[in-house]
C-alpha positions, 0 to 999 in steps of 0.5 A: 487513515490517521496521519500526522498533521503537516502543513503513450510514447512519442511518435516523433524521432527520438534522440540516440537514447530511446525511452524504454521500460528500463532507461539505458544510461548515457555515457558521462558528459564532458565538463560543462562549458565546452559546448554552447547551449544552442547545440540543437533544439530538442524535445521529447514531446510530439504533438500527440504527446501534448494532445494526450497530456492536455486531454488527461489521457497520457499515462507515461509522462515520466518518459517525457517530463523531468530530467533525462540524460540524452545525446543531442547532435553528438553532444551528451547533456540533460533535457529538462521539461516542466509544466508551468503554464502561469509562469512568465520565466523558468530557468534551471538552477543548480550546482553546475551553474552556481544556482544562477537564475539567469544562466539557463533559461527554459523555452516555453512551447509554442502550443500553449501547453505550458510546457517549458523545455531546455537541453543543457549540454555537458551535465548529467547523472548526479547533478542537483537542480531546481526550477527557478520560476517567476509567476505572472505577478512576479513571485519568485519560486524555487521548485523541485522537479515533480518528475524527478527520479531522485532527490537530495536527502532531507532536509535538503530539497533539491532534485537530482538528475537520475535514471531508472535503468536497472537490469532486472533479474526477477523474470521467474517471478514476473512470469508467474505472478499472475497466479500469486496475485490472483483473487483465489490465491493466498494473499497475506500481507506484511505492512511495514514502515521502512524507517522504523521496521529496524534500525542499526543496532549499533546506532539506533538513530541510523536508518537502514539502507535499501540493501540492509533492509533486503538483507534482514527482511527477505529471510524474515518474511520467507521464514514467517510465510507472508506472501506479500509485503506492503511498504508504507509510502516510499515516495520522496517525503521531506517530513518524517513525522508524516510517515511518508504520507506527505509526498513531494517527489511522486516519481522517486523512491525516498533518498533516505535509504539509497538510490532508485536502483537500490530500491529496485534491487530490494524489490528484485530480491523480494521477487526472487524469494517469491514475495510480492510487493505492494506500495502505499500510493497517496493521490489524495493530497500533498503538502504545502512545502515551498519546494513541492507541488503547492502553487507550483508556478505561482498559481493553483496548478496541481490543487483545486483553487477553491479551498472548499475542494482544494484544502484538506482540514484533517491533514493541513494539506492540499487536494489534487485538482482531479478535474484538470486534465494535466493533473489527471495525466500526472496521477495516472502516469504516476500509478503506471510508473511504479508498476512499469519501472519498479516492477511492483505488484500492486498499489494500495490507494490511500484515503479513497473515502476522502477523495470520493466525498466533497464533504469529507471532514467538512461541516455544512457550508464548507463544501460545494455540491457537485453539478447534480447537488450530491456530495460525490466528487464526480471528477475523482470517480471518473479518474479512479475508474480510468486509472484502474482500467489502465492498470488492469489493461497494461498490468493484468497480473497486479492488484489495486487495493482501496483503503475506503472506509464507507459503504460506497457501492462497487469499490472492488467491482469492474468498471464495466458493471458500474464499479470503481474497478479496484481489485480489493478493498480494506474491510474497515467495518470488520476491523472496527467490530473485531477490535471492539469485541476483543477489547472487552472483558471475556465475561461480557463478550456473550452480550456482544457476539454479533460484533463478530458474526455481523461481518458475514452479512456484507463480507461478499459485497466486495473483495475484502482484505482484512486489515490490522494496520498501522492506524490501529496501534498509534495515538493512544490506541495501544499495541494489538497485544496491549488492547487485549484484556487480562493478565499476560498469558490471557493477553497473548492468548487473546492475540493468538485467537484474534489472528486465528479468527482473522486468518480463518475469516473470508478475505485476504489478510494484512498485518502491520509490523510488530503485531506478528510477535506481540510488540507491547508498545505503540508504534513509533515512526522514529525508532525500531521495533522492539526486536529484543522482545523475541528473547521472551517466551510469549513473543517467541510463541506469538511469532511461531503462531503467526508462522503456523497461520500463514502456513495453514492459509497457504497450504489449505485450499479452503482458506483461500480458493473462495475468499470472496464468495459466500460459497466458501463460508458456512456458519455451524453455530452462532447461538452459544452466547453463554459460552461465547463459542462460535463455529463455522466452515471454510469451504474449498472447491473440493468438499474434502478440503473443507475446514471446521473452525471452532473459537472459544472467546473465554478463558474457560476451557470447554471439554467434550464440546459437541459440534455438528459436522457436515459429513461422517468421518474422522476429523484431525486437528490441523491447527490449535492456537493453544499449542505449547510451542505458541506459549499456550496451555496445551489443550489440544486434540491429539487424536482424530475425532470420529463423528457419531450419529448424534444430530447436532446443530441441524446436522445428522453427525457430530463430534466431541471436541476439546476447545482450549481457553481463549483458543481456536481449533481448526479441524479437517476430515481425514 
């Protein structure tokens, strides 16, 4: 992961308003000051809640902590709860009390849990607030609410009293998403950064709202045929150049684009269009912003106190203390929050490798081994397993996906078999080898064909997702089409060939925004994609090719039924290095669904090229990346190809096929 560097419900009697999967709104409170603060002691925590929290086993803390508009003894107001065990004084400050540090002190619970609470009458939804904290050594801090559901728009940093009530209208999707998110389903993911996907054409500096994004995004993804969208982090982040990976508000969608309900409406509209939603989730680190989690109560509350474990040298940020039970409850609850309250269909977990290894990006002497002398962070491993088990227990129709770049065993294997319990893992080795190969001049590719074929040696050790993500098109790495060698026609032919190889390879798919139409410049986080490029034939053709590949992937069972099984793939020939041609089968549950794929990695067309086939019959071309409508040269196989009793590639039957320059051909028996 490359980033910009920067600094269970309660058993007790609840109030009139019960916490549910969608919080019911409470009527607007009366003007402040009409009811004294001691209108009645109130808490959302039972002894069992506190026990779970302190044991690291609470998974719904968002129903307890934070700001909740409630009715208490006939008075409407807001209940606040915050964890600050090392504080000697905590108060709620905001516009409602003139940011007076002494007017609304909180009460610390008697049970030594470190939880501070207060009910403040006559304030409600829309009020800004922070926690004023005095540490044990007298430091005065003003902190945002770790559990806030909404925040002020950056650069302002106060939390806002809000709820997550939404009357969902995505029942059809939720009833059927088990099939849409299954491991044998076609999962083609469009990764996007909300701020820079598209800006206001009349004012390029203005980011679109959640509603405006929905208006443009839903029909776009429907037309292209992507099955899912993955949003880069949408949790509240103050620093735009962090791309969202430096989070201060883990329980709030970014206020840059609108309210939590408007974010939920975006998800709802995607669901109504049959499109799943994955969120990029960042439990690996957080920034040192004064209003954020760092040194929250004056102590190292959320982060490891030892900088050898608690400071991230790559991102100048701070690492969660995965061994502290309350922090484990915070993170587990956060994962569940987005699945529960926001109906998301899965979490892509960022930077898992940096979490797993104590020596990640550290030199000798800069890290401390675990109790067995090893480099693995045992606290992280146990936490990841617990979170994945909880997710698949409560939300079995969702997916968790690990961005994990090492050979750590069993990342996408069930916990009961010794694995980490993720549903899928990014195939970083495939990505690196494939891009390195495609960046080569075609004249030299014959010497490096193993860079393409090696992936199948380990392709079925995990449930792999093939990513061509944002990390590959920044920091001087060039855009995808900019990586390709040759003149303009060859660069676009190479890109179509790359995507054809990707979509016909085993595994699910992820494409970063812009790649689908051949964005020529590197991705910039603060400007829109270059949508005007779609006025030009090469880009228009690339978009048409992506649409055709998504259709092929979804409609042909062999492309996805056995995505994660070696039974779904079979090499035909990898030995023709001189011509840089490779061929293979993708196999479905029924032999008649099998597909034959032939790739030509050079700009020289191969006519009457003989390929061994698994059975006699006629083979029809169902996809060709060189089609005229894709900005290709039109070297296609217009008529079905009949097999002949000529042994080839160790098979009794073969066909003679025309393979286009820098092209991919997909054939199916008819």
